[in-house]
C-alpha positions in Angstrom: -58.1 29.8 -42.0 -55.4 27.9 -43.9 -53.8 25.1 -41.8 -50.0 25.0 -42.1 -48.3 21.7 -41.2 -47.0 23.3 -38.0 -50.4 24.6 -37.0 -52.0 21.3 -38.0 -49.8 19.3 -35.7 -50.2 21.8 -32.9 -53.9 21.3 -33.1 -53.3 17.5 -33.1 -51.5 17.7 -29.8 -53.5 20.4 -28.2 -51.8 23.6 -27.0 -49.1 23.0 -24.4 -49.7 23.8 -20.8 -47.8 26.7 -19.2 -45.1 24.3 -18.0 -44.7 23.0 -21.6 -44.6 26.3 -23.5 -41.9 26.3 -26.1 -40.7 29.9 -26.7 -40.0 30.8 -30.3 -36.3 30.5 -31.0 -35.6 28.8 -27.7 -32.2 27.1 -27.4 -32.2 23.4 -27.4 -29.7 21.3 -25.4 -28.1 18.6 -27.6 -28.3 15.2 -26.0 -25.7 12.4 -26.4 -26.2 10.2 -29.4 -28.5 7.3 -28.8 -27.6 3.8 -29.8 -28.7 2.7 -33.3 -30.3 -0.6 -32.1 -33.6 -0.6 -30.1 -33.4 -1.0 -26.4 -34.8 -4.5 -26.6 -35.0 -7.2 -24.1 -35.3 -11.0 -24.2 -38.6 -12.6 -23.0 -38.0 -16.3 -22.8 -36.6 -17.2 -26.2 -38.0 -14.1 -27.9 -36.7 -10.7 -28.6 -38.9 -7.6 -27.9 -38.2 -4.6 -30.1 -38.9 -1.4 -28.1 -37.7 2.2 -27.5 -40.2 3.2 -24.8 -39.8 2.7 -21.1 -43.4 1.7 -20.5 -44.6 5.1 -19.3 -46.3 7.6 -21.6 -46.1 11.4 -21.4 -48.7 12.3 -23.9 -51.5 11.0 -26.2 -52.2 12.4 -29.7 -55.0 12.3 -32.3 -56.4 14.4 -35.1 -57.8 18.0 -34.7 -61.5 18.7 -34.9 -61.2 20.0 -38.5 -61.3 16.6 -40.2 -61.8 12.9 -39.5 -58.9 11.0 -41.0 -57.6 7.4 -41.1 -54.5 7.8 -39.0 -51.5 5.5 -39.0 -48.9 5.8 -36.2 -45.9 3.5 -35.8 -42.3 2.8 -35.0 -39.3 1.9 -37.2 -36.8 -0.8 -36.1 -33.6 -2.3 -37.6 -33.7 -6.1 -37.6 -31.6 -7.7 -34.9 -29.8 -11.0 -35.7 -31.8 -13.9 -34.2 -35.0 -12.0 -34.2 -35.8 -11.9 -37.9 -39.3 -13.4 -37.7 -42.0 -11.1 -36.3 -44.8 -12.9 -34.5 -46.5 -10.2 -32.4 -47.3 -6.5 -32.4 -48.0 -4.7 -29.1 -49.5 -1.2 -28.8 -50.4 1.0 -25.9 -53.5 3.2 -26.5 -54.6 6.5 -25.1 -57.5 6.4 -22.7 -59.5 8.9 -24.9 -60.4 6.8 -27.9 -64.2 6.7 -28.3 -63.8 5.3 -31.9 -62.1 2.1 -30.6 -65.2 0.1 -31.1 -64.8 0.5 -34.9 -61.5 -1.5 -34.6 -57.9 -1.0 -35.3 -55.6 -2.4 -38.0 -52.2 -3.5 -36.9 -49.5 -3.3 -39.7 -46.1 -4.8 -40.4 -44.1 -3.2 -43.2 -40.7 -4.1 -44.5 -38.2 -1.4 -45.6 -36.0 -3.0 -48.2 -33.4 -0.3 -48.3 -33.2 0.1 -44.5 -32.8 3.9 -44.8 -34.6 4.7 -41.6 -37.6 6.1 -43.6 -40.9 4.0 -43.8 -42.4 6.1 -46.6 -41.2 3.6 -49.2 -41.8 0.5 -47.1 -44.0 -2.4 -48.3 -46.8 -4.0 -46.2 -46.2 -7.6 -45.4 -49.2 -8.4 -43.3 -52.0 -6.8 -41.2 -54.5 -7.9 -38.5 -57.7 -6.2 -37.4 -58.7 -6.2 -33.7 -60.6 -4.2 -31.1 -58.3 -3.2 -28.2 -59.8 -3.6 -24.8 -57.1 -2.0 -22.7 -55.6 1.5 -22.5 -53.0 3.5 -20.6 -49.6 1.9 -20.1 -51.0 -1.7 -20.6 -50.1 -3.0 -24.0 -52.7 -4.6 -26.3 -51.0 -7.5 -28.1 -52.0 -9.2 -31.4 -50.4 -12.3 -32.9 -49.6 -12.2 -36.6 -48.6 -14.9 -39.0 -44.8 -15.3 -38.4 -43.3 -13.1 -41.0 -39.7 -12.7 -42.0 -38.4 -9.2 -42.3 -35.2 -7.8 -43.9 -32.9 -5.1 -42.9 -35.5 -2.9 -41.2 -39.3 -2.9 -40.6 -42.1 -0.6 -39.4 -44.9 -1.6 -37.1 -47.9 0.5 -36.5 -51.6 0.9 -35.9 -54.3 2.7 -37.9 -57.9 3.6 -37.2 -60.6 5.8 -38.7 -60.9 8.6 -36.1 -63.3 11.2 -34.9 -61.3 14.5 -35.2 -61.2 16.4 -31.9 -62.4 13.4 -29.9 -59.9 10.6 -30.4 -56.4 10.6 -28.9 -55.3 7.0 -29.5 -51.6 7.3 -30.0 -49.7 7.0 -26.8 -46.3 8.7 -26.6 -43.3 8.2 -24.4 -41.7 11.7 -24.4 -38.5 10.1 -23.0 -38.1 7.7 -25.9 -36.2 8.5 -29.0 -38.5 10.3 -31.4 -36.5 9.8 -34.6 -37.9 6.3 -35.0 -41.6 7.1 -34.8 -43.9 8.5 -37.5 -47.6 9.3 -38.1 -49.6 9.8 -41.2 -53.1 11.0 -42.2 -55.1 9.8 -45.2 -58.7 9.2 -46.2 -57.9 5.5 -46.3 -54.5 4.3 -45.1 -54.8 1.0 -46.9 -54.8 2.9 -50.2 -51.4 4.4 -49.5 -49.8 1.8 -47.2 -47.3 0.7 -49.9 -46.3 4.3 -50.6 -46.7 6.3 -47.4 -44.9 9.2 -49.2 -48.2 9.7 -51.0 -50.2 10.2 -47.8 -51.6 13.8 -47.6 -49.8 14.3 -44.3 -46.9 12.5 -42.6 -44.1 13.5 -40.3 -41.4 12.0 -38.0 -41.9 12.6 -34.3 -38.6 14.6 -33.9 -39.6 17.1 -36.5 -39.7 20.1 -34.2 -41.2 22.3 -37.0 -44.3 20.2 -36.8 -44.2 18.4 -33.5 -44.1 20.6 -30.4 -43.5 17.8 -27.9 -41.4 15.0 -29.5 -41.4 11.5 -28.3 -41.7 7.8 -29.4 -44.9 5.9 -29.8 -45.4 3.0 -27.4 -45.4 0.4 -30.1 -43.4 -2.8 -29.9 -42.8 -6.0 -31.9 -41.8 -9.5 -30.9 -39.1 -11.3 -32.9 -38.1 -14.9 -33.1 -35.0 -16.6 -34.7 -35.3 -17.6 -38.3 -35.3 -21.4 -38.4 -35.2 -24.1 -41.1 -37.9 -26.3 -39.6 -37.3 -30.0 -40.2 -34.5 -29.5 -42.7 -31.4 -31.7 -42.3 -28.6 -30.1 -40.5 -25.9 -28.6 -42.7 -22.6 -30.5 -42.9 -19.4 -28.9 -41.6 -18.0 -26.6 -44.2 -21.3 -26.1 -46.1 -21.6 -22.3 -46.3 -24.0 -19.9 -47.9 -22.6 -16.4 -47.8 -24.5 -13.2 -47.4 -25.8 -11.9 -50.7 -24.0 -8.9 -52.3 -25.1 -6.4 -53.0 -28.0 -6.4 -50.5 -30.5 -4.8 -51.2 -30.4 -6.1 -54.7 -31.2 -3.6 -57.5 -30.6 -5.3 -60.8 -28.4 -8.3 -60.1 -26.6 -10.0 -57.2 -23.9 -12.6 -56.7 -24.8 -15.6 -54.5 -21.7 -17.4 -53.1 -21.5 -20.8 -51.4 -18.9 -23.2 -50.3 -19.2 -27.0 -50.6 -17.2 -29.4 -48.4 -17.4 -32.1 -51.1 -18.8 -32.5 -54.6 -22.6 -32.4 -54.6 -25.8 -31.9 -56.6 -27.0 -28.4 -55.8 -30.2 -26.4 -56.2 -30.2 -22.7 -55.3 -33.6 -21.0 -55.2 -34.9 -17.6 -54.4 -38.3 -17.8 -52.5 -40.8 -15.2 -51.5 -42.1 -15.0 -47.9 -44.9 -17.4 -48.7 -42.4 -20.1 -49.8 -43.2 -19.6 -53.6 -40.1 -20.0 -55.8 -39.3 -16.8 -57.6 -36.2 -18.0 -59.4 -33.9 -21.1 -59.7 -30.4 -19.7 -59.7 -28.5 -23.0 -59.8 -29.4 -26.6 -60.5 -26.7 -29.2 -61.1 -23.5 -30.9 -60.0 -20.8 -28.8 -58.4 -17.2 -29.6 -57.3 -16.0 -29.2 -53.7 -14.9 -25.6 -52.9 -16.2 -22.1 -53.4 -18.7 -21.1 -56.0 -20.4 -17.9 -57.2 -23.5 -17.6 -59.3 -25.2 -14.5 -60.6 -28.9 -13.8 -60.1 -30.6 -11.4 -62.4 -33.3 -9.7 -60.3 -34.8 -7.4 -63.0 -38.5 -7.8 -63.0 -38.7 -9.1 -59.4 -41.0 -7.1 -57.2 -39.4 -5.1 -54.4 -39.5 -6.9 -51.0 -37.9 -9.4 -48.8 -36.9 -12.9 -50.1 -35.0 -16.0 -49.0 -32.2 -17.6 -50.8 -32.2 -21.4 -50.2 -29.3 -23.6 -50.9 -30.1 -27.3 -50.9 -27.6 -30.2 -51.1 -27.7 -33.9 -50.0 -25.6 -32.8 -47.0 -28.0 -30.1 -45.8 -29.8 -26.8 -46.4 -28.7 -23.2 -45.9 -30.8 -20.1 -46.2 -30.0 -16.3 -46.3 -32.2 -13.3 -46.3 -32.1 -10.8 -49.1 -34.1 -7.8 -50.2 -34.9 -6.4 -53.6 -34.9 -2.6 -53.7 -37.6 -0.6 -55.6 
């Protein structure tokens, strides 16, 4: 029997109970538009990205017809003051016999912030063996990582088809921010999820009988400048335009007084990718052009340094 995408996902979920039967051609009530930002909450000085309410309505996994490496995750738009991701939290289904083989936790950045992770780029990953299930979240710390306009956090595992149901779903959460993918090896397609043999968004009713959002969260912290000297009044580094950068961008800054200036573009490891300006500048506004051709897609930091202080801005280079 040939598995169509709709049948494939129906097998993933298991057939609905009588109370969950969805008649062919059934009418659907249109709900009010949900806010664009995640329903996040502050925990101490941190910001928790989340869409779920902490209670699941379903668990999913692959059908018995194959044993894939499955990635499931949630997409968030970066909130001001929470640009550095330090933790990923995932709730797992109680039926997950392959958990002993471990889970990989992923953080991807989406440079164009288009709501679609299929062209996102992996920034970091951590392997761990979860030891809790149900509505208790398993939390893993990651190297503090700066994200751009949007990011995708998820978990992947090599699963036993028909036996594993690791992905916990809140059927009350918005489904248009959650996705799952199948591949023989997720790591091989992680920087181009569009190439995975199967992938869908959780509100795709043609493929997903019971939509919902995965119980996957992220912890964000403010971007800081560490021990850098405080910026003087009037020293301003404006947002980069255009952003994301495709071929070139204009970097604008204002100086309160004449000063020697260096303006660098750094990658997320702190390595200098380009020196855009280096020299003496008069007081007032300035604009310099950065040619980004040949720079790999991803998230970068513009760093303006003067004797009076340091300013940084985030920018992304589009594919």
